[in-house]
All heavy atoms as an XYZ file, in Angstrom:
664
protein
N      77.254     89.297     28.479
C      77.010     90.277     29.515
C      76.148     91.390     28.929
O      76.413     91.900     27.861
C      78.337     90.827     30.023
C      78.171     91.847     31.128
S      79.715     92.347     31.883
C      80.356     93.460     30.677
N      75.089     91.758     29.636
C      74.207     92.815     29.177
C      74.808     94.188     29.440
O      75.881     94.342     30.015
N      74.099     95.175     28.983
C      74.560     96.531     29.203
C      74.449     96.894     30.674
O      73.509     96.503     31.366
C      73.718     97.504     28.376
C      73.835     97.386     26.861
C      72.833     98.298     26.194
C      75.231     97.728     26.416
N      75.406     97.641     31.150
C      75.366     98.122     32.519
C      74.608     99.446     32.526
O      75.185    100.500     32.308
C      76.786     98.301     33.067
C      77.634     97.042     33.119
C      79.048     97.370     33.577
C      77.023     96.023     34.038
N      73.322     99.365     32.770
C      72.481    100.546     32.709
C      72.693    101.417     33.938
O      72.839    100.922     35.049
C      71.012    100.140     32.616
C      70.704     99.397     31.347
C      69.257     99.005     31.285
C      68.977     98.218     30.026
N      67.615     97.755     29.965
N      72.705    102.724     33.729
C      72.870    103.674     34.824
C      71.532    103.853     35.519
O      70.512    104.102     34.885
C      73.379    105.010     34.287
C      73.725    105.984     35.361
C      74.926    105.862     36.045
C      72.861    106.996     35.706
C      75.255    106.759     37.047
C      73.174    107.890     36.706
C      74.377    107.772     37.376
N      71.527    103.714     36.836
C      70.318    103.893     37.626
C      70.538    105.023     38.612
O      71.668    105.448     38.849
C      69.997    102.597     38.380
C      69.745    101.422     37.463
C      69.555    100.120     38.217
O      69.522    100.162     39.464
O      69.447     99.090     37.565
N      69.471    105.483     39.212
C      69.577    106.602     40.145
C      70.431    106.254     41.360
O      71.147    107.095     41.879
C      68.190    107.042     40.609
C      67.425    107.768     39.518
C      66.117    108.271     40.004
N      66.322    109.328     40.979
C      65.368    109.817     41.739
N      64.156    109.350     41.652
N      65.631    110.770     42.604
N      70.361    105.015     41.817
C      71.146    104.654     43.001
C      72.631    104.543     42.698
O      73.444    104.444     43.617
C      70.619    103.382     43.618
C      70.807    102.178     42.773
C      70.339    100.960     43.490
N      69.882     99.997     42.510
C      68.918     99.157     42.698
N      68.295     99.141     43.842
N      68.560     98.321     41.767
N      73.009    104.575     41.434
C      74.429    104.577     41.087
C      75.111    105.861     41.528
O      76.329    105.879     41.687
C      74.617    104.379     39.588
C      74.283    102.975     39.135
O      74.244    102.077     40.000
O      74.051    102.782     37.932
N      74.344    106.907     41.722
C      74.911    108.159     42.218
C      75.507    107.945     43.606
O      76.579    108.451     43.915
C      73.838    109.271     42.225
C      73.408    109.567     40.786
C      74.357    110.535     42.899
C      72.203    110.469     40.667
N      74.828    107.162     44.446
C      75.337    106.852     45.780
C      76.618    106.028     45.673
O      77.585    106.260     46.411
C      74.260    106.112     46.612
C      74.805    105.684     47.949
C      73.036    106.973     46.774
N      76.628    105.070     44.752
C      77.817    104.256     44.532
C      78.986    105.115     44.073
O      80.111    104.971     44.564
C      77.522    103.156     43.508
C      78.680    102.256     43.101
C      79.203    101.478     44.300
C      78.248    101.321     41.997
N      78.742    106.017     43.155
C      79.796    106.895     42.651
C      80.317    107.800     43.758
O      81.532    107.994     43.904
C      79.288    107.708     41.441
C      79.079    106.784     40.245
C      80.264    108.820     41.083
C      78.379    107.428     39.075
N      79.402    108.332     44.570
C      79.824    109.206     45.671
C      80.672    108.426     46.683
O      81.700    108.928     47.159
C      78.605    109.811     46.353
N      80.261    107.213     46.999
C      81.031    106.395     47.932
C      82.396    106.038     47.385
O      83.407    106.088     48.104
N      82.451    105.670     46.115
C      83.742    105.338     45.511
C      84.635    106.560     45.369
O      85.859    106.455     45.477
C      83.536    104.667     44.151
C      82.979    103.251     44.219
C      82.689    102.722     42.830
C      83.916    102.333     44.956
N      84.036    107.726     45.184
C      84.824    108.957     45.147
C      85.491    109.200     46.494
O      86.669    109.581     46.558
C      83.933    110.142     44.760
C      84.656    111.452     44.735
C      85.542    111.741     43.724
C      84.454    112.397     45.729
C      86.225    112.944     43.693
C      85.119    113.599     45.710
C      86.011    113.875     44.690
N      84.743    108.950     47.572
C      85.327    109.114     48.905
C      86.427    108.072     49.159
O      87.435    108.387     49.801
C      84.238    109.025     49.965
C      83.219    110.168     49.956
C      82.116    109.906     50.969
C      83.906    111.495     50.227
N      86.243    106.868     48.646
C      87.283    105.849     48.772
C      88.532    106.276     48.008
O      89.654    106.149     48.504
C      86.771    104.477     48.266
C      87.907    103.481     48.117
C      85.716    103.938     49.205
N      88.336    106.808     46.808
C      89.466    107.279     46.004
C      90.205    108.395     46.731
O      91.436    108.408     46.786
C      88.993    107.735     44.608
C      90.069    108.529     43.880
C      88.581    106.540     43.775
N      89.459    109.324     47.323
C      90.114    110.395     48.078
C      90.860    109.848     49.290
O      91.924    110.347     49.648
C      89.080    111.434     48.532
C      88.524    112.359     47.453
C      87.493    113.303     48.055
C      89.628    113.136     46.778
N      90.309    108.830     49.907
C      90.956    108.250     51.077
C      92.244    107.523     50.752
O      93.221    107.605     51.501
N      92.273    106.796     49.642
C      93.493    106.059     49.312
C      94.507    106.909     48.552
O      95.627    106.465     48.331
C      93.187    104.754     48.540
C      92.521    105.027     47.208
C      92.397    103.798     49.380
C      92.303    103.784     46.360
N      94.127    108.129     48.210
C      95.064    109.032     47.537
C      96.228    109.388     48.467
O      97.311    109.722     48.003
C      94.339    110.304     47.064
O      93.283    109.919     46.204
C      95.249    111.238     46.300
N      96.020    109.276     49.766
C      97.106    109.546     50.715
C      98.239    108.546     50.573
O      99.384    108.865     50.869
C      96.574    109.455     52.139
C      95.463    110.404     52.468
C      94.941    110.156     53.868
O      95.700    109.773     54.754
N      93.662    110.370     54.068
N      97.921    107.342     50.152
C      98.896    106.257     50.134
C      99.430    105.937     48.744
O     100.536    105.412     48.636
C      98.271    104.998     50.743
C      97.702    105.270     52.110
C      96.335    105.333     52.316
C      98.532    105.483     53.196
C      95.810    105.598     53.559
C      98.025    105.747     54.457
C      96.659    105.802     54.634
O      96.151    106.070     55.870
N      98.636    106.190     47.713
C      99.073    105.918     46.336
C      98.819    107.170     45.499
O      97.990    108.010     45.862
C      98.330    104.706     45.725
C      98.679    103.427     46.460
C      96.846    104.904     45.715
N      99.497    107.309     44.379
C      99.240    108.473     43.514
C      97.788    108.502     43.021
O      97.108    107.473     42.962
C     100.195    108.262     42.344
C     101.254    107.365     42.854
C     100.612    106.498     43.889
N      97.334    109.692     42.654
C      95.924    109.890     42.285
C      95.506    109.050     41.095
O      94.410    108.505     41.071
C      95.638    111.371     42.002
C      94.213    111.618     41.617
C      93.211    111.577     42.563
C      93.862    111.852     40.295
C      91.891    111.778     42.223
C      92.548    112.057     39.932
C      91.553    112.018     40.899
N      96.348    108.936     40.075
C      95.931    108.179     38.890
C      95.740    106.702     39.215
O      94.875    106.056     38.635
C      96.891    108.399     37.717
C      98.310    108.040     37.982
N      99.170    108.884     38.641
C      99.015    106.934     37.674
C     100.352    108.310     38.726
N     100.290    107.119     38.149
N      96.514    106.142     40.157
C      96.292    104.759     40.570
C      95.009    104.624     41.381
O      94.244    103.667     41.223
C      97.467    104.232     41.391
C      98.711    103.999     40.573
C      99.923    104.530     40.986
C      98.681    103.265     39.399
C     101.068    104.330     40.252
C      99.822    103.058     38.656
C     101.014    103.593     39.093
O     102.142    103.390     38.347
N      94.777    105.571     42.266
C      93.559    105.503     43.078
C      92.318    105.718     42.214
O      91.280    105.087     42.453
C      93.607    106.507     44.226
O      93.710    107.817     43.739
N      92.404    106.574     41.195
C      91.275    106.752     40.281
C      91.020    105.475     39.491
O      89.858    105.088     39.289
C      91.551    107.917     39.329
N      92.074    104.800     39.074
C      91.927    103.536     38.366
C      91.287    102.476     39.264
O      90.408    101.725     38.830
C      93.291    103.052     37.864
C      93.296    101.750     37.077
C      92.534    101.925     35.772
C      94.714    101.313     36.813
N      91.685    102.445     40.522
C      91.085    101.517     41.479
C      89.600    101.818     41.652
O      88.761    100.911     41.682
C      91.830    101.574     42.828
C      93.222    100.980     42.678
C      91.049    100.852     43.922
C      94.130    101.225     43.869
N      89.247    103.093     41.738
C      87.838    103.490     41.870
C      87.008    103.082     40.667
O      85.895    102.577     40.804
N      87.550    103.263     39.475
C      86.834    102.882     38.249
C      86.661    101.375     38.178
O      85.572    100.874     37.840
C      87.584    103.430     37.008
C      87.488    104.950     36.969
C      87.042    102.822     35.725
C      88.397    105.608     35.956
N      87.715    100.638     38.519
C      87.620     99.172     38.513
C      86.606     98.679     39.547
O      85.847     97.742     39.279
C      88.988     98.554     38.773
C      89.997     98.679     37.633
C      91.356     98.144     38.067
C      89.509     97.966     36.396
N      86.576     99.297     40.716
C      85.590     98.930     41.729
C      84.167     99.189     41.239
O      83.270     98.382     41.469
C      85.834     99.697     43.027
C      86.908     99.165     43.954
C      87.152    100.125     45.094
C      86.514     97.812     44.479
N      83.956    100.313     40.562
C      82.629    100.648     40.053
C      82.134     99.576     39.090
O      81.023     99.051     39.236
C      82.644    102.016     39.368
C      81.337    102.380     38.739
C      80.287    102.849     39.511
C      81.144    102.259     37.366
C      79.073    103.178     38.938
C      79.938    102.584     36.785
C      78.892    103.050     37.576
N      82.958     99.236     38.099
C      82.514     98.265     37.106
C      82.429     96.851     37.683
O      81.587     96.068     37.264
C      83.411     98.305     35.872
C      83.146     99.517     35.024
C      84.088    100.514     34.902
C      81.935     99.665     34.364
C      83.838    101.635     34.137
C      81.673    100.776     33.587
C      82.629    101.764     33.476
N      83.255     96.540     38.672
C      83.165     95.241     39.323
C      81.858     95.113     40.093
O      81.165     94.093     40.001
C      84.354     95.040     40.278
O      85.571     95.172     39.533
C      84.298     93.688     40.948
N      81.493     96.143     40.832
C      80.245     96.124     41.595
C      79.043     96.082     40.659
O      78.088     95.331     40.883
C      80.178     97.333     42.555
C      81.215     97.169     43.661
C      78.785     97.493     43.150
C      81.400     98.394     44.522
N      79.068     96.869     39.593
C      77.961     96.873     38.627
C      77.802     95.506     37.964
O      76.678     95.021     37.788
C      78.182     97.939     37.550
C      78.002     99.360     38.022
C      76.563     99.676     38.299
C      75.804     99.808     37.016
N      74.404    100.147     37.207
N      78.909     94.866     37.611
C      78.851     93.544     36.985
C      78.312     92.509     37.963
O      77.479     91.675     37.597
C      80.246     93.121     36.484
O      80.732     94.130     35.603
C      80.195     91.800     35.762
N      78.759     92.566     39.216
C      78.281     91.634     40.234
C      76.776     91.777     40.446
O      76.053     90.777     40.503
C      79.022     91.858     41.554
C      78.468     91.037     42.684
C      78.741     89.689     42.772
C      77.644     91.611     43.651
C      78.220     88.924     43.804
C      77.116     90.859     44.672
C      77.407     89.521     44.750
O      76.875     88.773     45.762
N      76.297     93.005     40.543
C      74.866     93.244     40.750
C      74.062     92.745     39.560
O      73.000     92.127     39.725
C      74.604     94.745     41.026
C      73.129     95.072     40.975
C      75.182     95.146     42.364
N      74.550     92.974     38.359
C      73.851     92.518     37.154
C      73.746     90.993     37.117
O      72.681     90.442     36.857
C      74.581     93.024     35.901
C      73.920     92.672     34.611
C      72.631     93.437     34.386
O      72.401     94.479     34.974
N      71.784     92.915     33.533
N      74.844     90.312     37.411
C      74.823     88.841     37.409
C      73.948     88.305     38.537
O      73.261     87.302     38.362
C      76.236     88.301     37.518
C      77.044     88.531     36.270
C      78.288     87.702     36.257
C      79.101     87.991     35.036
N      78.605     87.326     33.856
N      73.944     88.961     39.673
C      73.111     88.532     40.800
C      71.629     88.688     40.458
O      70.819     87.822     40.788
C      73.473     89.347     42.038
C      72.758     88.956     43.269
C      73.274     87.642     43.791
N      72.563     87.348     45.015
C      72.265     86.141     45.415
N      72.659     85.113     44.716
N      71.611     85.953     46.514
N      71.266     89.789     39.810
C      69.869     89.985     39.391
C      69.433     88.913     38.403
O      68.313     88.413     38.464
C      69.690     91.354     38.750
C      69.588     92.468     39.726
C      69.291     93.750     39.014
N      69.232     94.851     39.952
C      69.131     96.098     39.606
N      69.089     96.429     38.329
N      69.077     97.045     40.528
N      70.320     88.564     37.470
C      69.989     87.522     36.502
C      69.805     86.178     37.181
O      68.887     85.422     36.844
C      71.082     87.419     35.440
C      71.103     88.568     34.469
C      72.284     88.487     33.514
O      73.156     87.640     33.646
N      72.305     89.400     32.545
N      70.655     85.865     38.157
C      70.521     84.581     38.842
C      69.251     84.529     39.679
O      68.598     83.485     39.759
C      71.742     84.306     39.711
O      71.779     85.169     40.823
N      68.862     85.635     40.282
C      67.613     85.676     41.042
C      66.419     85.537     40.110
O      65.470     84.815     40.410
C      67.524     86.971     41.873
C      68.531     86.930     43.010
C      66.117     87.183     42.420
C      68.671     88.223     43.775
N      66.470     86.197     38.959
C      65.363     86.114     38.003
C      65.181     84.697     37.475
O      64.052     84.229     37.320
C      65.589     87.081     36.844
N      66.271     83.991     37.228
C      66.140     82.615     36.750
C      65.729     81.670     37.870
O      65.015     80.695     37.625
C      67.455     82.111     36.123
O      68.508     82.232     37.085
C      67.800     82.905     34.878
N      66.135     81.961     39.092
C      65.769     81.094     40.220
C      64.297     81.241     40.582
O      63.645     80.263     40.956
C      66.638     81.406     41.430
N      63.762     82.430     40.450
C      62.375     82.677     40.827
C      61.425     82.134     39.765
O      60.411     81.524     40.094
C      62.133     84.188     41.066
C      60.666     84.483     41.205
C      62.879     84.646     42.290
N      61.740     82.312     38.500
C      60.879     81.808     37.424
C      59.542     82.524     37.390
O      59.484     83.726     37.195
N      58.429     81.773     37.602
C      57.091     82.366     37.558
C      56.765     83.143     38.816
O      55.845     83.941     38.824
C      56.033     81.271     37.356
C      56.126     80.639     35.979
O      56.629     81.314     35.063
O      55.689     79.490     35.833
N      57.458     82.879     39.901
C      57.203     83.575     41.146
C      57.483     82.686     42.343
O      57.994     81.585     42.217
N      57.108     83.196     43.505
C      57.319     82.481     44.754
C      55.981     82.351     45.459
O      55.195     83.298     45.514
C      58.320     83.228     45.645
C      59.682     83.286     44.971
C      58.447     82.566     47.007
C      60.701     84.107     45.697
N      55.710     81.188     46.025
C      54.463     80.936     46.753
C      54.435     81.780     48.022
O      55.411     81.833     48.772
C      54.353     79.451     47.091
S      52.885     79.047     48.052
N      53.316     82.422     48.269
C      53.183     83.268     49.451
C      52.990     82.444     50.723
O      53.245     82.917     51.816
C      52.006     84.233     49.281
C      52.196     85.225     48.163
S      53.617     86.281     48.410
C      53.013     87.314     49.709
N      52.552     81.208     50.603
C      52.305     80.362     51.771
C      53.587     79.704     52.276
O      53.920     79.802     53.450
C      51.263     79.284     51.437
C      49.903     79.840     51.079
C      49.237     80.545     52.253
O      49.407     80.074     53.397
O      48.574     81.563     52.021
N      54.282     78.998     51.374
C      55.434     78.206     51.825
C      56.779     78.754     51.347
O      57.814     78.354     51.851
C      55.279     76.752     51.382
S      55.336     76.527     49.599
N      56.778     79.635     50.350
C      58.023     80.224     49.866
C      58.738     79.431     48.805
O      59.859     79.769     48.434
N      58.121     78.377     48.305
C      58.769     77.594     47.255
C      58.489     78.212     45.885
O      57.640     79.080     45.732
C      58.302     76.138     47.290
O      56.940     76.064     46.979
N      59.216     77.742     44.889
C      59.110     78.266     43.534
C      57.809     77.807     42.884
O      57.428     76.645     42.968
C      60.295     77.768     42.733
C      60.345     78.270     41.339
C      61.593     77.761     40.658
N      61.580     78.166     39.268
C      62.435     77.761     38.374
N      63.400     76.944     38.718
N      62.354     78.167     37.134
N      57.113     78.731     42.209
C      55.870     78.421     41.509
C      56.211     77.867     40.132
O      57.002     78.454     39.392
C      54.987     79.687     41.382
C      53.766     79.410     40.543
C      54.579     80.189     42.750
N      55.617     76.716     39.791
C      55.840     76.079     38.494
C      54.480     75.904     37.817
O      53.559     75.355     38.411
C      56.534     74.712     38.671
C      57.883     74.911     39.360
C      56.703     74.020     37.333
C      58.568     73.638     39.750
N      54.353     76.371     36.592
C      53.099     76.314     35.832
C      51.945     76.947     36.603
O      50.836     76.423     36.646
C      52.747     74.863     35.465
C      53.749     74.271     34.506
O      54.322     75.040     33.695
O      53.959     73.044     34.550
N      52.214     78.064     37.249
C      51.245     78.848     38.007
C      50.609     78.071     39.156
O      49.503     78.347     39.579
C      50.173     79.423     37.089
C      50.766     80.359     36.047
C      49.719     81.012     35.214
C      50.406     81.907     34.207
N      49.521     82.600     33.348
N      51.335     77.052     39.649
C      50.883     76.272     40.797
C      52.069     76.005     41.706
O      53.169     75.752     41.237
C      50.277     74.940     40.369
C      48.991     75.065     39.602
C      48.452     73.697     39.271
C      47.141     73.820     38.503
N      46.605     72.515     38.143
N      51.817     76.011     42.999
C      52.860     75.669     43.964
C      52.898     74.154     44.116
O      51.868     73.537     44.420
C      52.573     76.326     45.310
S      53.726     75.841     46.596
N      54.044     73.528     43.904
C      54.095     72.066     44.002
C      53.807     71.545     45.409
O      53.256     70.458     45.564
C      55.514     71.715     43.574
C      56.256     72.973     43.431
C      55.297     74.106     43.497
N      54.134     72.293     46.438
C      53.906     71.829     47.811
C      52.475     72.101     48.274
O      51.819     71.218     48.800
C      54.888     72.510     48.764
C      56.326     72.111     48.550
C      57.222     72.812     49.524
C      58.672     72.455     49.277
N      59.585     73.194     50.159
N      52.004     73.309     48.098
C      50.684     73.701     48.624
C      49.537     73.095     47.824
O      48.531     72.691     48.393
C      50.554     75.219     48.647
S      51.721     76.036     49.745
N      49.652     73.039     46.498
C      48.562     72.512     45.675
C      48.362     71.020     45.890
O      47.253     70.526     45.872
C      48.815     72.806     44.196
C      48.633     74.275     43.874
O      47.992     74.980     44.674
O      49.123     74.715     42.814
N      49.447     70.276     46.131
C      49.300     68.843     46.373
C      48.742     68.553     47.754
O      48.036     67.592     47.960
C      50.639     68.116     46.206
C      51.124     68.112     44.775
C      52.412     68.505     44.450
C      50.271     67.713     43.734
C      52.855     68.502     43.145
C      50.713     67.716     42.420
C      52.007     68.104     42.142
O      52.427     68.107     40.836
N      49.044     69.428     48.718
C      48.546     69.194     50.075
C      47.045     69.512     50.195
O      46.370     68.979     51.057
C      49.343     70.005     51.084
O      49.139     71.391     50.856
N      46.511     70.362     49.325
C      45.088     70.727     49.379
C      44.219     69.682     48.711
O      43.032     69.623     48.949
C      44.878     72.094     48.706
C      45.475     73.231     49.488
C      45.357     74.552     48.759
O      44.817     74.611     47.652
N      45.835     75.610     49.385
N      44.789     68.828     47.885
C      43.970     67.825     47.167
C      43.605     66.655     48.013
O      43.945     66.367     49.056
C      44.741     67.329     45.935
C      44.876     68.402     44.900
C      45.683     67.925     43.695
O      46.163     66.773     43.697
O      45.826     68.705     42.767
């Protein structure tokens, strides 16, 4: 697992999770709700990181603008064969 780098949009995530923590504080003690908020933060960050890695490996060299298939060796397998 790579490092979970802090990005500017994480501020929105932190603010949202803070509001969730405040909301569930009515039902559970604060230290439990804070623990839930921290676990949610790292779970979401890990999910996003793994999703980005899977998209990067799926895309490879890029995506064809004509048909949307994966580009292999800087050529689209569908479009380049149809033009020949």
